[in-house]
C-alpha positions as CSV (number, residue, x, y, z in Angstrom):
1,M,37.5,-56.4,-19.6
2,A,35.2,-53.4,-19.0
3,K,31.7,-54.2,-18.4
4,L,29.6,-52.9,-21.0
5,F,25.8,-53.0,-19.9
6,L,23.6,-53.7,-16.8
7,T,22.6,-57.4,-16.7
8,A,19.7,-59.5,-15.0
9,M,22.0,-60.1,-12.3
10,D,22.4,-56.7,-11.7
11,L,18.8,-56.2,-11.5
12,A,18.4,-59.0,-9.2
13,A,21.1,-57.3,-7.0
14,R,19.0,-54.2,-6.8
15,R,15.8,-55.8,-6.4
16,G,14.4,-55.5,-2.6
17,T,17.0,-53.3,-1.2
18,D,16.5,-50.8,1.7
19,K,16.1,-47.2,0.3
20,E,17.1,-45.7,3.3
21,I,20.7,-47.2,3.0
22,G,20.6,-46.2,-0.6
23,L,23.5,-47.2,-2.9
24,V,26.7,-48.5,-1.0
25,Q,29.6,-47.4,-3.1
26,Q,32.2,-50.5,-2.8
27,I,34.9,-48.5,-5.1
28,I,36.7,-46.9,-2.5
29,S,39.8,-45.3,-4.4
30,A,40.0,-41.8,-3.0
31,A,40.7,-39.4,-6.2
32,P,40.4,-35.9,-4.7
33,E,42.5,-34.0,-7.6
34,I,39.9,-32.9,-9.7
35,A,38.0,-31.3,-6.8
36,V,40.9,-29.6,-4.8
37,L,42.9,-28.3,-7.7
38,S,41.5,-25.3,-9.5
39,G,41.1,-25.3,-13.5
40,R,39.8,-22.9,-16.1
41,P,37.9,-23.1,-19.3
42,I,39.7,-22.2,-22.5
43,P,38.3,-21.3,-25.9
44,G,39.5,-23.9,-28.3
45,T,41.3,-26.8,-27.3
46,S,44.9,-25.5,-26.5
47,T,46.4,-22.5,-24.8
48,T,49.9,-20.8,-25.1
49,A,52.0,-19.5,-22.3
50,R,54.4,-16.5,-22.8
51,V,57.4,-17.4,-20.7
52,Q,60.6,-15.1,-20.0
53,I,63.4,-17.7,-19.9
54,G,66.2,-14.7,-19.5
55,I,66.4,-11.2,-18.2
56,S,68.3,-8.3,-19.5
57,K,71.6,-8.6,-18.1
58,G,72.9,-5.3,-19.7
59,G,73.5,-2.2,-17.7
60,A,75.5,-1.3,-14.8
61,F,77.2,1.4,-12.6
62,R,79.4,3.5,-14.9
63,S,81.8,6.3,-14.7
64,F,81.5,9.6,-16.5
65,N,82.0,9.4,-20.1
66,S,81.7,5.5,-20.0
67,G,79.1,3.2,-21.8
68,V,77.3,0.1,-20.4
69,V,76.7,-3.0,-22.3
70,P,73.3,-3.3,-24.0
71,G,71.1,-6.2,-23.1
72,A,67.7,-7.7,-23.9
73,G,65.4,-10.4,-22.4
74,A,64.7,-13.9,-23.9
75,Y,61.2,-15.4,-24.4
76,E,59.6,-18.8,-25.4
77,R,56.3,-20.1,-25.8
78,R,54.8,-23.1,-23.9
79,R,51.8,-24.7,-25.6
80,F,49.4,-26.9,-23.7
81,E,46.7,-29.4,-25.2
82,T,43.4,-30.5,-23.9
83,F,42.3,-34.1,-25.1
84,F,38.9,-35.3,-25.6
85,F,37.5,-37.5,-22.8
86,D,34.3,-39.6,-23.7
87,S,32.5,-42.2,-21.7
88,H,29.1,-43.5,-22.5
89,L,26.2,-44.8,-20.3
90,S,23.1,-47.0,-21.5
91,I,20.3,-48.9,-20.0
92,D,18.3,-51.3,-22.0
93,E,14.5,-50.5,-22.3
94,A,13.8,-54.2,-21.1
95,E,15.9,-53.7,-18.1
96,V,14.0,-50.4,-17.3
97,I,10.4,-52.2,-17.7
98,A,11.9,-55.1,-15.7
99,A,13.1,-52.8,-12.8
100,A,9.9,-51.2,-12.7
101,Q,8.0,-54.2,-11.9
102,D,10.0,-54.3,-8.7
103,G,9.8,-50.5,-7.7
104,D,13.0,-49.4,-9.4
105,S,12.4,-46.3,-11.3
106,I,14.4,-45.1,-14.2
107,G,15.6,-42.5,-12.3
108,D,17.2,-44.8,-9.7
109,L,18.9,-46.8,-12.4
110,Q,20.3,-43.6,-14.0
111,S,21.3,-41.9,-10.8
112,D,23.2,-44.9,-9.6
113,E,24.9,-45.5,-13.0
114,V,26.0,-41.8,-13.3
115,T,27.1,-42.1,-9.4
116,G,29.6,-45.0,-10.3
117,A,30.6,-43.4,-13.6
118,L,31.7,-40.2,-12.0
119,Q,33.7,-42.0,-9.4
120,D,35.3,-43.9,-12.3
121,K,36.3,-40.9,-14.3
122,A,37.7,-39.1,-11.2
123,I,39.8,-42.3,-10.4
124,K,41.0,-42.1,-14.3
125,F,41.6,-38.2,-14.0
126,S,43.8,-38.8,-10.7
127,Q,45.8,-41.7,-12.2
128,Q,46.4,-39.7,-15.4
129,F,47.3,-36.5,-13.1
130,Y,50.4,-38.5,-11.9
131,G,51.2,-41.2,-14.3
132,G,50.6,-39.1,-17.5
133,L,51.5,-40.5,-20.7
134,G,53.0,-43.8,-19.1
135,Y,49.3,-44.3,-17.6
136,N,47.4,-43.4,-20.9
137,A,49.4,-42.3,-24.1
138,G,45.9,-40.7,-25.4
139,G,45.6,-38.3,-22.5
140,F,47.1,-35.2,-21.1
141,P,50.8,-35.5,-19.8
142,G,51.1,-35.9,-16.1
143,L,53.3,-34.7,-13.3
144,I,55.9,-37.1,-14.1
145,D,56.1,-36.2,-17.6
146,V,56.3,-32.4,-16.6
147,L,58.8,-33.1,-13.9
148,K,61.2,-34.9,-16.4
149,I,60.6,-32.2,-19.2
150,Y,61.7,-29.5,-16.8
151,N,64.6,-31.4,-15.3
152,G,65.9,-32.9,-18.5
153,N,65.5,-36.5,-17.2
154,G,69.2,-37.0,-16.7
155,V,70.0,-36.0,-20.6
156,A,73.0,-33.7,-20.7
157,N,72.2,-30.2,-21.5
158,A,68.4,-30.9,-21.6
159,G,65.8,-29.5,-19.4
160,V,65.2,-26.1,-18.1
161,V,68.5,-24.0,-16.9
162,D,68.3,-23.1,-13.3
163,S,69.1,-19.4,-13.3
164,R,70.9,-19.5,-9.9
165,T,73.4,-22.3,-11.1
166,G,73.3,-22.3,-14.8
167,K,72.4,-26.1,-14.8
168,P,69.4,-27.9,-15.6
169,I,66.9,-27.7,-12.5
170,V,66.8,-30.4,-9.9
171,N,63.2,-30.5,-8.7
172,F,63.2,-34.0,-6.8
173,I,65.0,-35.5,-3.9
174,D,65.7,-39.5,-4.2
175,A,64.9,-41.2,-0.7
176,N,66.7,-44.4,-2.0
177,P,69.1,-43.6,-4.6
178,G,69.7,-46.3,-7.4
179,S,66.5,-48.0,-6.2
180,V,64.3,-50.0,-8.9
181,N,61.9,-51.3,-6.0
182,P,58.6,-51.9,-8.0
183,A,56.7,-51.0,-4.7
184,A,58.3,-47.6,-4.6
185,E,56.1,-44.3,-5.1
186,C,56.4,-40.6,-4.9
187,V,55.1,-37.7,-2.8
188,W,54.1,-34.9,-5.0
189,Y,54.5,-31.2,-4.6
190,V,52.2,-28.8,-6.8
191,W,51.9,-25.1,-7.3
192,N,48.3,-24.6,-8.3
193,N,48.3,-21.5,-9.9
194,P,47.4,-20.2,-13.5
195,Q,51.2,-19.8,-14.0
196,G,51.6,-23.3,-12.3
197,I,49.7,-26.5,-12.2
198,G,45.9,-26.2,-13.3
199,F,43.5,-28.2,-15.3
200,L,42.3,-26.9,-18.7
201,F,38.9,-27.3,-20.0
202,G,38.5,-26.9,-23.7
203,G,35.8,-25.4,-25.7
204,N,34.8,-22.9,-22.6
205,Q,33.2,-25.8,-20.8
206,T,34.0,-28.5,-18.3
207,V,33.6,-32.2,-18.4
208,D,29.9,-32.5,-18.9
209,M,27.1,-35.1,-18.7
210,K,24.7,-35.0,-21.5
211,P,20.7,-35.4,-21.3
212,W,19.5,-38.9,-21.2
213,V,17.9,-39.8,-24.7
214,W,15.9,-42.8,-26.0
215,Q,17.9,-44.4,-29.1
216,Y,18.0,-47.4,-31.2
217,V,21.6,-48.9,-31.3
218,A,23.1,-52.0,-32.9
219,D,23.1,-55.2,-30.9
220,P,26.9,-55.7,-30.1
221,K,26.7,-59.4,-30.6
222,D,24.8,-59.0,-34.1
223,A,25.2,-55.7,-36.3
224,T,22.0,-56.9,-38.2
225,K,20.0,-56.5,-35.2
226,Q,18.9,-53.3,-33.2
227,L,17.5,-52.5,-29.5
228,R,16.2,-49.3,-27.9
229,K,18.3,-47.9,-25.1
230,N,18.4,-45.1,-22.5
231,I,21.5,-43.4,-23.3
232,T,24.0,-40.5,-22.3
233,N,27.7,-39.7,-22.2
234,I,30.1,-37.9,-19.9
235,S,32.4,-35.8,-22.2
236,G,34.7,-33.0,-22.8
237,F,38.2,-31.6,-23.4
238,I,40.6,-31.8,-20.4
239,G,44.2,-31.1,-20.1
240,L,47.0,-29.8,-17.7
241,S,48.7,-26.7,-17.8
242,A,52.1,-26.6,-16.2
243,A,53.9,-23.3,-17.6
244,H,56.5,-22.6,-14.7
245,P,59.4,-25.3,-14.5
246,W,59.0,-25.2,-10.7
247,C,55.5,-25.8,-10.8
248,V,55.9,-29.5,-9.5
249,A,58.5,-31.4,-7.5
250,C,58.5,-34.7,-5.6
251,V,60.1,-37.0,-3.3
252,K,60.7,-40.2,-5.0
253,N,61.5,-44.0,-4.2
254,I,59.7,-43.8,-1.0
255,D,59.0,-47.5,0.2
256,A,58.6,-49.4,3.6
257,A,62.2,-49.1,4.4
258,H,62.8,-45.5,2.9
259,P,59.8,-43.5,4.6
260,W,58.8,-40.0,3.7
261,T,60.3,-37.7,6.5
262,D,60.3,-34.2,7.4
263,A,64.2,-34.5,6.5
264,L,63.5,-35.4,3.1
265,T,61.0,-32.5,2.7
266,A,63.7,-30.2,4.0
267,K,66.1,-31.3,1.4
268,L,63.6,-30.7,-1.2
269,D,62.6,-27.5,0.0
270,A,66.2,-26.3,-0.1
271,L,66.1,-27.0,-3.8
272,I,63.4,-25.0,-4.4
273,P,63.6,-21.0,-5.4
274,T,62.4,-18.8,-2.6
275,G,59.5,-17.4,-4.6
276,I,57.8,-20.6,-5.2
277,K,55.1,-21.6,-2.4
278,Y,53.8,-25.1,-2.9
279,T,50.0,-25.2,-2.3
280,H,49.3,-28.8,-2.3
281,C,51.3,-32.0,-1.3
282,F,49.7,-35.2,-2.7
283,A,50.6,-38.6,-0.9
284,T,49.3,-42.1,-0.3
285,K,48.0,-43.0,3.0
286,R,51.1,-45.3,3.1
287,A,53.5,-42.5,2.5
288,R,51.6,-40.1,5.1
289,G,51.7,-43.1,7.6
290,G,55.7,-43.4,7.1
291,L,55.6,-39.7,7.9
292,Q,53.5,-39.9,10.8
293,Q,55.6,-42.6,12.4
294,S,58.9,-40.6,11.7
295,R,57.6,-37.6,13.8
296,T,58.9,-37.4,17.2
297,V,56.2,-37.3,20.2
298,V,56.7,-35.3,23.3
299,I,54.5,-36.3,26.2
300,Q,54.5,-33.7,28.9
301,A,53.6,-36.4,31.7
302,S,55.2,-39.8,32.6
303,R,53.3,-43.0,31.4
304,Q,51.9,-45.5,34.0
305,T,52.7,-49.2,33.0
306,G,50.2,-51.3,32.6
307,N,47.5,-48.7,32.6
308,A,45.0,-49.4,29.7
309,R,44.2,-45.6,29.2
310,D,47.9,-44.9,28.6
311,I,48.2,-43.0,25.2
312,A,50.7,-44.6,22.8
313,N,53.9,-42.7,21.8
314,V,52.5,-42.0,18.1
315,S,52.6,-38.5,16.6
316,E,48.9,-37.1,15.4
317,V,48.1,-38.1,11.6
318,P,49.7,-35.1,9.7
319,T,47.7,-32.8,8.0
320,T,50.4,-30.6,6.8
321,D,54.1,-31.2,5.8
322,M,57.0,-29.2,7.5
323,N,56.3,-26.2,5.8
324,G,52.6,-26.0,6.5
325,V,51.6,-27.3,2.9
326,P,48.3,-29.1,3.1
327,I,48.7,-33.0,2.7
328,V,46.1,-34.2,0.4
329,V,45.5,-38.2,0.4
330,T,44.9,-39.9,-2.6
331,D,44.9,-43.3,-4.3
332,G,45.9,-42.1,-7.6
333,I,49.6,-42.3,-6.9
334,Q,50.3,-45.7,-8.1
335,L,53.1,-48.0,-7.0
336,S,56.2,-48.3,-9.4
337,A,56.2,-44.6,-9.5
338,A,59.9,-44.4,-9.2
339,F,61.8,-43.1,-12.3
């Protein structure tokens, strides 16, 4: 159950701490997606993309006095919604007074609460970004939802047709076909572009923290009673735009026995149209470690057995994939991501 309020135990834990050290954030989940991917504000709470799904195939070289077949393009509209995100923070007036007796100002309390809250929101955004409706059905569709929509999720005649083959697109590679290993995960590739993947912020504003205000609120244990609190909230409309069917791809079913390798990336790259250049590769530290260990190391000198200064035959930590796409390490990709 989520913790709703600060308690006397929390105040005691803050008392007498070293101001030079400041707040030590033990919540270590890395959630960089909202920081590294671009987004844009939109008027209202939704936007619509115009997509050309077919080009005119009429016309050809012709002989004198011979005609050509007329043709026209085909178009469709793709709509993307934003969803309201809301998080409340509150500090009891009694806690403020008690904390002040120990030299802990209301500003300190507010700052530390906001720091933790923003970290929590970044983690939630991160997990929604990948897990989508399976993580929180009230939020925006994530990469796994987008991937399945465009490739048809194995349903006959579903998905978007690949103009090169006339069949539904294939936008993933399976590292362990047929696996249902609950410890499997995915490495995700995205094209961060207005026509590809990008965050949407509704109402022409980003997710924002409102000013702190004093307010009387109902006692959560007894609605007939009230208490005075210092209150704020972090809120805004947020969604994910994914207009182009090749804006996302992945290597799935990665686990300890089937690590991410450059060979798998090469197989995925062979599926992707030439004009699509992925901007980011998101992977867990586990997956990146598998890639690191799979790479060949060439040492231009012989090792000396028993020399403590010998360098181990391990590749450097990879910062890009084989095509130079930056690797962004995240904790937002959850296990059981196989599909």
